[in-house]
N, CA, C and O atoms as CSV, one atom per row, in Angstrom:
chain,resi,resn,atom,element,x,y,z
A,1,MET,N,N,-37.945,144.621,79.470
A,1,MET,CA,C,-36.801,145.162,78.754
A,1,MET,C,C,-37.213,146.509,78.169
A,1,MET,O,O,-38.219,146.603,77.466
A,2,GLN,N,N,-36.438,147.546,78.460
A,2,GLN,CA,C,-36.727,148.880,77.943
A,2,GLN,C,C,-36.353,148.958,76.461
A,2,GLN,O,O,-35.307,148.455,76.050
A,3,LEU,N,N,-37.207,149.585,75.676
A,3,LEU,CA,C,-36.975,149.766,74.248
A,3,LEU,C,C,-36.933,151.257,73.929
A,3,LEU,O,O,-37.315,152.090,74.751
A,4,ALA,N,N,-36.475,151.575,72.750
A,4,ALA,CA,C,-36.397,152.972,72.313
A,4,ALA,C,C,-37.791,153.567,72.131
A,4,ALA,O,O,-38.769,152.845,71.936
A,5,GLY,N,N,-37.862,154.888,72.198
A,5,GLY,CA,C,-39.089,155.589,71.882
A,5,GLY,C,C,-40.163,155.525,72.948
A,5,GLY,O,O,-41.331,155.790,72.665
A,6,GLY,N,N,-39.785,155.174,74.180
A,6,GLY,CA,C,-40.750,155.170,75.270
A,6,GLY,C,C,-41.556,153.898,75.423
A,6,GLY,O,O,-42.671,153.936,75.944
A,7,TRP,N,N,-41.020,152.777,74.984
A,7,TRP,CA,C,-41.707,151.494,75.049
A,7,TRP,C,C,-40.888,150.478,75.841
A,7,TRP,O,O,-39.677,150.624,76.006
A,8,CYS,N,N,-41.579,149.442,76.326
A,8,CYS,CA,C,-40.883,148.306,76.933
A,8,CYS,C,C,-41.590,147.028,76.487
A,8,CYS,O,O,-42.760,147.051,76.105
A,9,VAL,N,N,-40.862,145.919,76.543
A,9,VAL,CA,C,-41.434,144.613,76.219
A,9,VAL,C,C,-41.196,143.704,77.414
A,9,VAL,O,O,-40.144,143.743,78.052
A,10,GLN,N,N,-42.194,142.893,77.697
A,10,GLN,CA,C,-42.088,141.952,78.800
A,10,GLN,C,C,-42.770,140.644,78.417
A,10,GLN,O,O,-43.585,140.599,77.496
A,11,ALA,N,N,-42.428,139.603,79.124
A,11,ALA,CA,C,-43.112,138.331,78.931
A,11,ALA,C,C,-44.501,138.431,79.531
A,11,ALA,O,O,-44.725,139.196,80.469
A,12,HIS,N,N,-45.421,137.668,78.998
A,12,HIS,CA,C,-46.753,137.597,79.598
A,12,HIS,C,C,-46.602,137.101,81.029
A,12,HIS,O,O,-45.828,136.181,81.296
A,13,ALA,N,N,-47.338,137.706,81.940
A,13,ALA,CA,C,-47.287,137.298,83.352
A,13,ALA,C,C,-47.757,135.852,83.510
A,13,ALA,O,O,-48.580,135.368,82.733
A,14,ALA,N,N,-47.227,135.178,84.516
A,14,ALA,CA,C,-47.635,133.804,84.802
A,14,ALA,C,C,-49.058,133.792,85.345
A,14,ALA,O,O,-49.431,134.693,86.096
A,15,PRO,N,N,-49.839,132.820,84.991
A,15,PRO,CA,C,-49.516,131.730,84.078
A,15,PRO,C,C,-49.600,132.194,82.625
A,15,PRO,O,O,-50.527,132.903,82.234
A,16,CYS,N,N,-48.630,131.786,81.854
A,16,CYS,CA,C,-48.534,132.201,80.451
A,16,CYS,C,C,-49.229,131.163,79.563
A,16,CYS,O,O,-48.868,129.986,79.601
A,17,PRO,N,N,-50.207,131.574,78.777
A,17,PRO,CA,C,-50.932,130.621,77.939
A,17,PRO,C,C,-50.078,129.953,76.855
A,17,PRO,O,O,-50.250,128.770,76.561
A,18,VAL,N,N,-49.157,130.721,76.266
A,18,VAL,CA,C,-48.361,130.217,75.142
A,18,VAL,C,C,-46.934,130.735,75.296
A,18,VAL,O,O,-46.732,131.934,75.487
A,19,GLU,N,N,-45.947,129.853,75.214
A,19,GLU,CA,C,-44.576,130.331,75.349
A,19,GLU,C,C,-44.228,131.237,74.174
A,19,GLU,O,O,-44.583,130.966,73.026
A,20,GLY,N,N,-43.523,132.319,74.493
A,20,GLY,CA,C,-43.195,133.324,73.490
A,20,GLY,C,C,-44.164,134.494,73.472
A,20,GLY,O,O,-43.962,135.452,72.725
A,21,TRP,N,N,-45.220,134.431,74.287
A,21,TRP,CA,C,-46.221,135.516,74.360
A,21,TRP,C,C,-45.549,136.716,75.017
A,21,TRP,O,O,-45.064,136.625,76.145
A,22,CYS,N,N,-45.523,137.837,74.307
A,22,CYS,CA,C,-44.892,139.063,74.801
A,22,CYS,C,C,-45.925,140.191,74.874
A,22,CYS,O,O,-46.958,140.158,74.206
A,23,VAL,N,N,-45.619,141.176,75.697
A,23,VAL,CA,C,-46.470,142.354,75.825
A,23,VAL,C,C,-45.601,143.586,75.577
A,23,VAL,O,O,-44.595,143.799,76.255
A,24,LEU,N,N,-46.004,144.387,74.599
A,24,LEU,CA,C,-45.351,145.659,74.297
A,24,LEU,C,C,-46.171,146.742,74.976
A,24,LEU,O,O,-47.372,146.856,74.728
A,25,GLU,N,N,-45.538,147.540,75.831
A,25,GLU,CA,C,-46.281,148.541,76.595
A,25,GLU,C,C,-45.597,149.903,76.535
A,25,GLU,O,O,-44.373,150.012,76.617
A,26,LEU,N,N,-46.416,150.927,76.393
A,26,LEU,CA,C,-45.927,152.295,76.446
A,26,LEU,C,C,-45.473,152.583,77.873
A,26,LEU,O,O,-46.171,152.237,78.826
A,27,SER,N,N,-44.322,153.206,78.025
A,27,SER,CA,C,-43.772,153.465,79.361
A,27,SER,C,C,-44.486,154.588,80.099
A,27,SER,O,O,-44.601,154.542,81.324
A,28,ARG,N,N,-44.964,155.585,79.384
A,28,ARG,CA,C,-45.663,156.692,80.054
A,28,ARG,C,C,-47.159,156.370,80.117
A,28,ARG,O,O,-47.656,155.577,79.317
A,29,PRO,N,N,-47.868,156.975,81.052
A,29,PRO,CA,C,-49.312,156.730,81.147
A,29,PRO,C,C,-50.054,157.239,79.914
A,29,PRO,O,O,-49.884,158.388,79.505
A,30,ALA,N,N,-50.873,156.375,79.328
A,30,ALA,CA,C,-51.764,156.728,78.222
A,30,ALA,C,C,-52.755,155.579,78.069
A,30,ALA,O,O,-52.358,154.414,78.055
A,31,ALA,N,N,-54.023,155.895,77.958
A,31,ALA,CA,C,-55.049,154.853,77.943
A,31,ALA,C,C,-55.467,154.408,76.543
A,31,ALA,O,O,-55.994,153.307,76.382
A,32,THR,N,N,-55.241,155.247,75.524
A,32,THR,CA,C,-55.738,154.924,74.187
A,32,THR,C,C,-54.677,155.181,73.131
A,32,THR,O,O,-53.775,155.997,73.323
A,33,LEU,N,N,-54.794,154.475,72.013
A,33,LEU,CA,C,-53.810,154.617,70.940
A,33,LEU,C,C,-53.763,156.031,70.376
A,33,LEU,O,O,-52.701,156.501,69.969
A,34,ASP,N,N,-54.896,156.708,70.348
A,34,ASP,CA,C,-54.897,158.068,69.805
A,34,ASP,C,C,-54.176,159.056,70.715
A,34,ASP,O,O,-53.963,160.205,70.329
A,35,ALA,N,N,-53.799,158.628,71.910
A,35,ALA,CA,C,-53.012,159.477,72.816
A,35,ALA,C,C,-51.514,159.407,72.526
A,35,ALA,O,O,-50.726,160.145,73.118
A,36,LEU,N,N,-51.125,158.515,71.611
A,36,LEU,CA,C,-49.703,158.400,71.263
A,36,LEU,C,C,-49.240,159.624,70.480
A,36,LEU,O,O,-49.995,160.200,69.696
A,37,THR,N,N,-47.998,160.006,70.703
A,37,THR,CA,C,-47.383,161.014,69.847
A,37,THR,C,C,-47.023,160.344,68.522
A,37,THR,O,O,-47.026,159.117,68.421
A,38,ALA,N,N,-46.720,161.136,67.529
A,38,ALA,CA,C,-46.312,160.570,66.243
A,38,ALA,C,C,-45.049,159.725,66.399
A,38,ALA,O,O,-44.936,158.664,65.786
A,39,ASP,N,N,-44.110,160.181,67.203
A,39,ASP,CA,C,-42.871,159.422,67.426
A,39,ASP,C,C,-43.149,158.108,68.154
A,39,ASP,O,O,-42.543,157.086,67.833
A,40,GLU,N,N,-44.060,158.124,69.131
A,40,GLU,CA,C,-44.415,156.884,69.841
A,40,GLU,C,C,-45.101,155.893,68.907
A,40,GLU,O,O,-44.855,154.690,68.980
A,41,ALA,N,N,-45.959,156.403,68.033
A,41,ALA,CA,C,-46.657,155.537,67.084
A,41,ALA,C,C,-45.679,154.908,66.091
A,41,ALA,O,O,-45.788,153.726,65.765
A,42,THR,N,N,-44.740,155.696,65.623
A,42,THR,CA,C,-43.718,155.176,64.718
A,42,THR,C,C,-42.879,154.113,65.411
A,42,THR,O,O,-42.623,153.049,64.848
A,43,ALA,N,N,-42.452,154.405,66.636
A,43,ALA,CA,C,-41.661,153.439,67.403
A,43,ALA,C,C,-42.457,152.164,67.649
A,43,ALA,O,O,-41.901,151.068,67.576
A,44,MET,N,N,-43.757,152.291,67.940
A,44,MET,CA,C,-44.604,151.116,68.170
A,44,MET,C,C,-44.578,150.192,66.953
A,44,MET,O,O,-44.395,148.983,67.094
A,45,GLY,N,N,-44.757,150.752,65.779
A,45,GLY,CA,C,-44.730,149.940,64.560
A,45,GLY,C,C,-43.409,149.232,64.358
A,45,GLY,O,O,-43.378,148.055,63.999
A,46,LEU,N,N,-42.316,149.942,64.587
A,46,LEU,CA,C,-40.989,149.327,64.444
A,46,LEU,C,C,-40.777,148.228,65.485
A,46,LEU,O,O,-40.176,147.195,65.190
A,47,HIS,N,N,-41.270,148.454,66.698
A,47,HIS,CA,C,-41.134,147.431,67.748
A,47,HIS,C,C,-41.991,146.206,67.445
A,47,HIS,O,O,-41.559,145.077,67.675
A,48,ILE,N,N,-43.196,146.418,66.933
A,48,ILE,CA,C,-44.048,145.279,66.560
A,48,ILE,C,C,-43.329,144.414,65.530
A,48,ILE,O,O,-43.313,143.188,65.636
A,49,ARG,N,N,-42.743,145.056,64.546
A,49,ARG,CA,C,-42.017,144.311,63.505
A,49,ARG,C,C,-40.850,143.542,64.096
A,49,ARG,O,O,-40.680,142.359,63.802
A,50,ALA,N,N,-40.042,144.192,64.925
A,50,ALA,CA,C,-38.853,143.547,65.492
A,50,ALA,C,C,-39.225,142.427,66.462
A,50,ALA,O,O,-38.626,141.352,66.428
A,51,ILE,N,N,-40.209,142.673,67.322
A,51,ILE,CA,C,-40.617,141.647,68.283
A,51,ILE,C,C,-41.231,140.461,67.558
A,51,ILE,O,O,-40.969,139.313,67.917
A,52,SER,N,N,-42.040,140.724,66.547
A,52,SER,CA,C,-42.631,139.636,65.757
A,52,SER,C,C,-41.554,138.762,65.128
A,52,SER,O,O,-41.639,137.534,65.163
A,53,ALA,N,N,-40.552,139.398,64.558
A,53,ALA,CA,C,-39.455,138.638,63.946
A,53,ALA,C,C,-38.720,137.807,64.995
A,53,ALA,O,O,-38.366,136.654,64.745
A,54,ALA,N,N,-38.493,138.392,66.165
A,54,ALA,CA,C,-37.796,137.663,67.232
A,54,ALA,C,C,-38.642,136.492,67.736
A,54,ALA,O,O,-38.113,135.405,67.965
A,55,ILE,N,N,-39.939,136.700,67.909
A,55,ILE,CA,C,-40.828,135.615,68.339
A,55,ILE,C,C,-40.825,134.496,67.314
A,55,ILE,O,O,-40.729,133.324,67.679
A,56,ARG,N,N,-40.928,134.834,66.047
A,56,ARG,CA,C,-40.934,133.804,64.992
A,56,ARG,C,C,-39.623,133.035,64.978
A,56,ARG,O,O,-39.621,131.815,64.815
A,57,ALA,N,N,-38.511,133.734,65.147
A,57,ALA,CA,C,-37.206,133.065,65.133
A,57,ALA,C,C,-37.051,132.119,66.317
A,57,ALA,O,O,-36.490,131.033,66.176
A,58,VAL,N,N,-37.543,132.524,67.471
A,58,VAL,CA,C,-37.366,131.725,68.694
A,58,VAL,C,C,-38.361,130.572,68.769
A,58,VAL,O,O,-37.991,129.461,69.149
A,59,THR,N,N,-39.630,130.827,68.406
A,59,THR,CA,C,-40.669,129.810,68.595
A,59,THR,C,C,-40.971,128.994,67.345
A,59,THR,O,O,-41.677,127.989,67.419
A,60,ASP,N,N,-40.448,129.412,66.207
A,60,ASP,CA,C,-40.705,128.747,64.927
A,60,ASP,C,C,-42.202,128.735,64.584
A,60,ASP,O,O,-42.695,127.783,63.979
A,61,CYS,N,N,-42.911,129.787,64.970
A,61,CYS,CA,C,-44.336,129.884,64.671
A,61,CYS,C,C,-44.540,130.391,63.241
A,61,CYS,O,O,-43.630,130.948,62.627
A,62,GLU,N,N,-45.743,130.186,62.734
A,62,GLU,CA,C,-46.067,130.613,61.371
A,62,GLU,C,C,-46.324,132.111,61.287
A,62,GLU,O,O,-45.976,132.754,60.297
A,63,ARG,N,N,-46.937,132.664,62.334
A,63,ARG,CA,C,-47.246,134.087,62.351
A,63,ARG,C,C,-47.355,134.548,63.788
A,63,ARG,O,O,-47.348,133.736,64.714
A,64,VAL,N,N,-47.457,135.856,63.971
A,64,VAL,CA,C,-47.607,136.432,65.303
A,64,VAL,C,C,-48.871,137.284,65.294
A,64,VAL,O,O,-49.017,138.201,64.487
A,65,TYR,N,N,-49.782,136.960,66.211
A,65,TYR,CA,C,-50.982,137.775,66.370
A,65,TYR,C,C,-50.643,138.990,67.222
A,65,TYR,O,O,-49.834,138.902,68.145
A,66,VAL,N,N,-51.263,140.120,66.911
A,66,VAL,CA,C,-51.141,141.327,67.717
A,66,VAL,C,C,-52.546,141.661,68.218
A,66,VAL,O,O,-53.472,141.866,67.434
A,67,ILE,N,N,-52.681,141.709,69.561
A,67,ILE,CA,C,-53.985,141.913,70.184
A,67,ILE,C,C,-53.891,143.089,71.148
A,67,ILE,O,O,-52.939,143.184,71.922
A,68,GLY,N,N,-54.868,143.976,71.103
A,68,GLY,CA,C,-54.893,145.089,72.038
A,68,GLY,C,C,-56.304,145.392,72.500
A,68,GLY,O,O,-57.141,145.816,71.704
A,69,PHE,N,N,-56.574,145.180,73.772
A,69,PHE,CA,C,-57.878,145.508,74.328
A,69,PHE,C,C,-57.779,146.676,75.312
A,69,PHE,O,O,-58.589,147.602,75.256
A,70,ALA,N,N,-56.805,146.638,76.198
A,70,ALA,CA,C,-56.584,147.689,77.210
A,70,ALA,C,C,-57.835,147.949,78.044
A,70,ALA,O,O,-58.161,149.097,78.346
A,71,GLU,N,N,-58.522,146.890,78.409
A,71,GLU,CA,C,-59.742,147.028,79.204
A,71,GLU,C,C,-59.449,146.808,80.687
A,71,GLU,O,O,-59.767,147.663,81.514
A,72,ALA,N,N,-58.852,145.682,81.025
A,72,ALA,CA,C,-58.541,145.409,82.431
A,72,ALA,C,C,-57.382,146.279,82.902
A,72,ALA,O,O,-57.361,146.743,84.042
A,73,HIS,N,N,-56.435,146.491,82.024
A,73,HIS,CA,C,-55.255,147.332,82.313
A,73,HIS,C,C,-55.339,148.509,81.352
A,73,HIS,O,O,-54.911,148.405,80.202
A,74,LYS,N,N,-55.879,149.607,81.805
A,74,LYS,CA,C,-56.151,150.756,80.942
A,74,LYS,C,C,-54.881,151.557,80.667
A,74,LYS,O,O,-54.729,152.703,81.090
A,75,GLN,N,N,-53.997,150.917,79.956
A,75,GLN,CA,C,-52.711,151.487,79.553
A,75,GLN,C,C,-52.432,150.952,78.150
A,75,GLN,O,O,-52.698,149.782,77.872
A,76,VAL,N,N,-51.905,151.781,77.278
A,76,VAL,CA,C,-51.596,151.314,75.932
A,76,VAL,C,C,-50.596,150.163,76.017
A,76,VAL,O,O,-49.466,150.328,76.475
A,77,HIS,N,N,-51.046,148.999,75.564
A,77,HIS,CA,C,-50.187,147.825,75.490
A,77,HIS,C,C,-50.767,146.874,74.449
A,77,HIS,O,O,-51.975,146.846,74.214
A,78,LEU,N,N,-49.894,146.108,73.842
A,78,LEU,CA,C,-50.287,145.143,72.821
A,78,LEU,C,C,-49.700,143.789,73.167
A,78,LEU,O,O,-48.554,143.692,73.608
A,79,HIS,N,N,-50.485,142.752,72.967
A,79,HIS,CA,C,-50.016,141.380,73.160
A,79,HIS,C,C,-49.543,140.854,71.808
A,79,HIS,O,O,-50.250,140.976,70.808
A,80,LEU,N,N,-48.363,140.277,71.778
A,80,LEU,CA,C,-47.830,139.653,70.573
A,80,LEU,C,C,-47.726,138.157,70.867
A,80,LEU,O,O,-46.952,137.727,71.722
A,81,VAL,N,N,-48.527,137.377,70.139
A,81,VAL,CA,C,-48.731,135.973,70.475
A,81,VAL,C,C,-48.345,135.074,69.308
A,81,VAL,O,O,-48.844,135.254,68.197
A,82,PRO,N,N,-47.451,134.098,69.552
A,82,PRO,CA,C,-47.096,133.169,68.478
A,82,PRO,C,C,-48.276,132.280,68.096
A,82,PRO,O,O,-48.988,131.773,68.962
A,83,ARG,N,N,-48.473,132.098,66.799
A,83,ARG,CA,C,-49.538,131.246,66.258
A,83,ARG,C,C,-48.880,130.035,65.613
A,83,ARG,O,O,-48.118,130.160,64.655
A,84,HIS,N,N,-49.187,128.861,66.156
A,84,HIS,CA,C,-48.631,127.604,65.639
A,84,HIS,C,C,-49.745,126.772,65.006
A,84,HIS,O,O,-50.784,126.553,65.628
A,85,ALA,N,N,-49.537,126.315,63.795
A,85,ALA,CA,C,-50.534,125.482,63.115
A,85,ALA,C,C,-50.797,124.195,63.895
A,85,ALA,O,O,-51.920,123.691,63.887
A,86,HIS,N,N,-49.784,123.660,64.564
A,86,HIS,CA,C,-49.945,122.403,65.309
A,86,HIS,C,C,-50.605,122.589,66.676
A,86,HIS,O,O,-50.879,121.602,67.359
A,87,HIS,N,N,-50.860,123.809,67.083
A,87,HIS,CA,C,-51.421,124.105,68.399
A,87,HIS,C,C,-52.792,124.749,68.193
A,87,HIS,O,O,-52.897,125.968,68.059
A,88,ALA,N,N,-53.844,123.924,68.169
A,88,ALA,CA,C,-55.200,124.401,67.846
A,88,ALA,C,C,-55.661,125.530,68.763
A,88,ALA,O,O,-56.465,126.367,68.353
A,89,ALA,N,N,-55.166,125.564,69.991
A,89,ALA,CA,C,-55.591,126.601,70.934
A,89,ALA,C,C,-55.083,127.983,70.547
A,89,ALA,O,O,-55.545,128.979,71.104
A,90,THR,N,N,-54.146,128.071,69.607
A,90,THR,CA,C,-53.653,129.382,69.174
A,90,THR,C,C,-54.324,129.848,67.886
A,90,THR,O,O,-53.941,130.877,67.328
A,91,THR,N,N,-55.312,129.110,67.415
A,91,THR,CA,C,-55.995,129.442,66.176
A,91,THR,C,C,-57.016,130.548,66.387
A,91,THR,O,O,-57.962,130.381,67.157
A,92,SER,N,N,-56.837,131.654,65.723
A,92,SER,CA,C,-57.825,132.725,65.678
A,92,SER,C,C,-58.473,132.966,67.034
A,92,SER,O,O,-57.772,133.171,68.025
A,93,TRP,N,N,-59.796,132.943,67.091
A,93,TRP,CA,C,-60.518,133.257,68.331
A,93,TRP,C,C,-60.414,132.151,69.371
A,93,TRP,O,O,-60.758,132.382,70.530
A,94,ALA,N,N,-59.953,130.954,69.001
A,94,ALA,CA,C,-59.718,129.892,69.994
A,94,ALA,C,C,-58.684,130.369,71.009
A,94,ALA,O,O,-58.672,129.911,72.152
A,95,LEU,N,N,-57.826,131.280,70.596
A,95,LEU,CA,C,-56.817,131.822,71.500
A,95,LEU,C,C,-57.466,132.500,72.713
A,95,LEU,O,O,-56.959,132.388,73.829
A,96,ALA,N,N,-58.576,133.195,72.501
A,96,ALA,CA,C,-59.277,133.850,73.608
A,96,ALA,C,C,-59.818,132.815,74.590
A,96,ALA,O,O,-59.752,133.016,75.803
A,97,ASP,N,N,-60.353,131.712,74.073
A,97,ASP,CA,C,-60.844,130.641,74.951
A,97,ASP,C,C,-59.696,130.026,75.744
A,97,ASP,O,O,-59.829,129.753,76.937
A,98,HIS,N,N,-58.575,129.813,75.072
A,98,HIS,CA,C,-57.396,129.248,75.741
A,98,HIS,C,C,-56.898,130.209,76.829
A,98,HIS,O,O,-56.565,129.781,77.934
A,99,TYR,N,N,-56.851,131.473,76.518
A,99,TYR,CA,C,-56.424,132.480,77.489
A,99,TYR,C,C,-57.306,132.424,78.740
A,99,TYR,O,O,-56.800,132.404,79.862
A,100,ARG,N,N,-58.634,132.400,78.536
A,100,ARG,CA,C,-59.565,132.338,79.671
A,100,ARG,C,C,-59.386,131.049,80.465
A,100,ARG,O,O,-59.440,131.071,81.695
A,101,ALA,N,N,-59.173,129.928,79.783
A,101,ALA,CA,C,-58.996,128.647,80.471
A,101,ALA,C,C,-57.756,128.684,81.361
A,101,ALA,O,O,-57.776,128.165,82.478
A,102,VAL,N,N,-56.688,129.290,80.874
A,102,VAL,CA,C,-55.459,129.399,81.668
A,102,VAL,C,C,-55.692,130.363,82.841
A,102,VAL,O,O,-55.314,130.066,83.974
A,103,ALA,N,N,-56.304,131.494,82.571
A,103,ALA,CA,C,-56.552,132.490,83.620
A,103,ALA,C,C,-57.452,131.944,84.726
A,103,ALA,O,O,-57.311,132.320,85.890
A,104,GLN,N,N,-58.381,131.054,84.359
A,104,GLN,CA,C,-59.312,130.476,85.329
A,104,GLN,C,C,-58.793,129.180,85.955
A,104,GLN,O,O,-59.472,128.579,86.788
A,105,GLY,N,N,-57.592,128.748,85.559
A,105,GLY,CA,C,-57.006,127.549,86.131
A,105,GLY,C,C,-57.522,126.245,85.555
A,105,GLY,O,O,-57.233,125.181,86.102
A,106,ARG,N,N,-58.285,126.294,84.457
A,106,ARG,CA,C,-58.777,125.080,83.814
A,106,ARG,C,C,-57.734,124.464,82.893
A,106,ARG,O,O,-57.870,123.315,82.473
A,107,ASP,N,N,-56.702,125.222,82.583
A,107,ASP,CA,C,-55.576,124.765,81.751
A,107,ASP,C,C,-54.320,125.361,82.371
A,107,ASP,O,O,-54.316,126.515,82.800
A,108,ALA,N,N,-53.272,124.579,82.415
A,108,ALA,CA,C,-52.033,125.043,83.053
A,108,ALA,C,C,-51.263,126.034,82.194
A,108,ALA,O,O,-50.421,126.767,82.715
A,109,GLY,N,N,-51.525,126.076,80.902
A,109,GLY,CA,C,-50.735,126.932,80.027
A,109,GLY,C,C,-49.356,126.346,79.800
A,109,GLY,O,O,-49.146,125.149,79.993
A,110,SER,N,N,-48.428,127.175,79.398
A,110,SER,CA,C,-47.056,126.726,79.138
A,110,SER,C,C,-46.262,126.698,80.434
A,110,SER,O,O,-46.537,127.458,81.362
A,111,ALA,N,N,-45.283,125.819,80.485
A,111,ALA,CA,C,-44.431,125.697,81.666
A,111,ALA,C,C,-43.675,127.006,81.884
A,111,ALA,O,O,-43.095,127.546,80.943
A,112,PRO,N,N,-43.675,127.521,83.117
A,112,PRO,CA,C,-43.016,128.807,83.395
A,112,PRO,C,C,-41.558,128.847,82.950
A,112,PRO,O,O,-41.104,129.868,82.432
A,113,GLU,N,N,-40.822,127.765,83.139
A,113,GLU,CA,C,-39.409,127.774,82.745
A,113,GLU,C,C,-39.243,127.885,81.233
A,113,GLU,O,O,-38.278,128.486,80.760
A,114,LEU,N,N,-40.177,127.308,80.469
A,114,LEU,CA,C,-40.110,127.433,79.007
A,114,LEU,C,C,-40.457,128.856,78.574
A,114,LEU,O,O,-39.863,129.390,77.637
A,115,CYS,N,N,-41.419,129.464,79.260
A,115,CYS,CA,C,-41.794,130.849,78.954
A,115,CYS,C,C,-40.634,131.795,79.248
A,115,CYS,O,O,-40.336,132.686,78.452
A,116,GLU,N,N,-39.981,131.599,80.392
A,116,GLU,CA,C,-38.832,132.437,80.759
A,116,GLU,C,C,-37.688,132.263,79.768
A,116,GLU,O,O,-37.054,133.236,79.358
A,117,LYS,N,N,-37.431,131.020,79.390
A,117,LYS,CA,C,-36.345,130.740,78.442
A,117,LYS,C,C,-36.635,131.388,77.084
A,117,LYS,O,O,-35.759,132.023,76.497
A,118,SER,N,N,-37.861,131.228,76.589
A,118,SER,CA,C,-38.170,131.806,75.278
A,118,SER,C,C,-38.122,133.330,75.329
A,118,SER,O,O,-37.676,133.958,74.369
A,119,PHE,N,N,-38.578,133.945,76.441
A,119,PHE,CA,C,-38.511,135.401,76.534
A,119,PHE,C,C,-37.062,135.873,76.556
A,119,PHE,O,O,-36.734,136.879,75.928
A,120,ALA,N,N,-36.197,135.168,77.263
A,120,ALA,CA,C,-34.773,135.535,77.287
A,120,ALA,C,C,-34.182,135.453,75.883
A,120,ALA,O,O,-33.374,136.296,75.495
A,121,GLN,N,N,-34.585,134.439,75.124
A,121,GLN,CA,C,-34.076,134.307,73.756
A,121,GLN,C,C,-34.635,135.404,72.855
A,121,GLN,O,O,-33.925,135.911,71.986
A,122,ILE,N,N,-35.886,135.771,73.050
A,122,ILE,CA,C,-36.489,136.870,72.291
A,122,ILE,C,C,-35.749,138.169,72.575
A,122,ILE,O,O,-35.441,138.923,71.651
A,123,CYS,N,N,-35.461,138.437,73.846
A,123,CYS,CA,C,-34.718,139.640,74.217
A,123,CYS,C,C,-33.322,139.632,73.584
A,123,CYS,O,O,-32.847,140.666,73.114
A,124,ALA,N,N,-32.681,138.489,73.574
A,124,ALA,CA,C,-31.338,138.379,72.973
A,124,ALA,C,C,-31.415,138.723,71.484
A,124,ALA,O,O,-30.535,139.402,70.955
A,125,LYS,N,N,-32.462,138.254,70.815
A,125,LYS,CA,C,-32.639,138.582,69.387
A,125,LYS,C,C,-32.852,140.092,69.214
A,125,LYS,O,O,-32.305,140.695,68.290
A,126,LEU,N,N,-33.638,140.693,70.095
A,126,LEU,CA,C,-33.896,142.126,70.000
A,126,LEU,C,C,-32.634,142.939,70.226
A,126,LEU,O,O,-32.444,143.986,69.606
A,127,LEU,N,N,-31.776,142.460,71.110
A,127,LEU,CA,C,-30.517,143.169,71.399
A,127,LEU,C,C,-29.484,142.948,70.303
A,127,LEU,O,O,-28.548,143.730,70.137
A,128,GLY,N,N,-29.676,141.865,69.563
A,128,GLY,CA,C,-28.847,141.399,68.633
A,128,GLY,C,C,-27.910,141.542,67.695
A,128,GLY,O,O,-27.485,140.556,67.091
């Protein structure tokens, strides 16, 4: 979904470790945060706030983690991940282990249809 200020939001690619996991990505090529313009940086902050609120409303999570490595995909992007107290795999650094387990096929992650449904609801909240 295209957003204002040169950004887009998408669902995490399958297999998705946690339903509601979104990725905010800069639309133009840029590898590092310091390459953002002031307007892009401002828009990023506003989008993080709005996407976090939408994720919380849709998934009923306690908080939303924001993670940015940009190592495998050298493009400015941030992962916004719902954190649920009842889901130990989303706790702090356990999330990284869960992510690797899903990526390596040791864990199935969330059902694709649930991930698609939650992303559609998140987008509806953003359009809202």
